[in-house]
N, C-alpha and C positions, 0 to 999 in steps of 0.2 A: 259571910261566908256565901261561897259560891254554890248554887243549889242546881246548876245545870247538870243534864242527864249525861252519862259518859258510855260511850258504845265501845267495844272491843271486838276488832275486826281482825280474825286470823289470816294470814296471807294478804295484808292491805297493802302492799307495796307495789302491786300491778294487778293488771287485769281487771277483772270483777271486784276483787277487795277494794283497790284503788278507787274506782269508780262510784263504789258504795260510800268508800271512807269520804270522798269528796261531796258527795249527795248530802249525806247526814251532816256534815260541817255546814251546809248551806242552811241548813234547817235548824242550826244554833246547838247542836250537841259537840260535846267534847269527844275527841276521838283518840284511841290507844290502837296502834297498829302492831302487829307483829311480823316478821319477816325471817328467813332462814339465812341468807347470805349475801343479798344484793343491797349494801349499805346504799349506794348511790341511789337506788330505785326508791328506796324507804325514804331518804331524804328529799327527792323529788316529789313524792307523794306529801310529805310534810309541806314543803314550798307551796304545793297547789292547794292545799289545805288552809294555809295562811292568806293566800291572796283570795280566797273566798270569806275570809273574815274568821275562819276557825283557829282552834287552839289543839294540839295534838302532841304524842311521844310516840315513838317508835322503839320498840323492844325487839332486839335479835334472840330469837328463841329457835335455835338449831337442835331439834330433837331427832335422834337416830330413828330410823324405822323400826318400829315394834308393833306387834300384834295383841291387841287387847280384845278378848272376847267377852262380851256382855252375855250373860244368861239369866234369865228370870224363872226361879224355882216355881215349879206349878203350884198353885195354890196359895203362893205366898207374895205378899207386897215388897219383898226386899230383894236386891240384886245380889247374884253370887258371883264370886272372881274364881 
């Protein structure tokens, strides 16, 4: 059984997310990246991860803009919706 740690990086197909994914792959972590629409960029990130000896998967997660309001009820340890 593979006991490597897995890291999930949202927006991992480019920019800072890509840099972080490659850096963590160099340290031996398995990588899961998510991306919105740019499949080519996600595939390029996976290629670069493989080049440093890492393993990865890419998940397209196109989530429409939504507003989530998190609130903590005063005096409570629970989050209200």
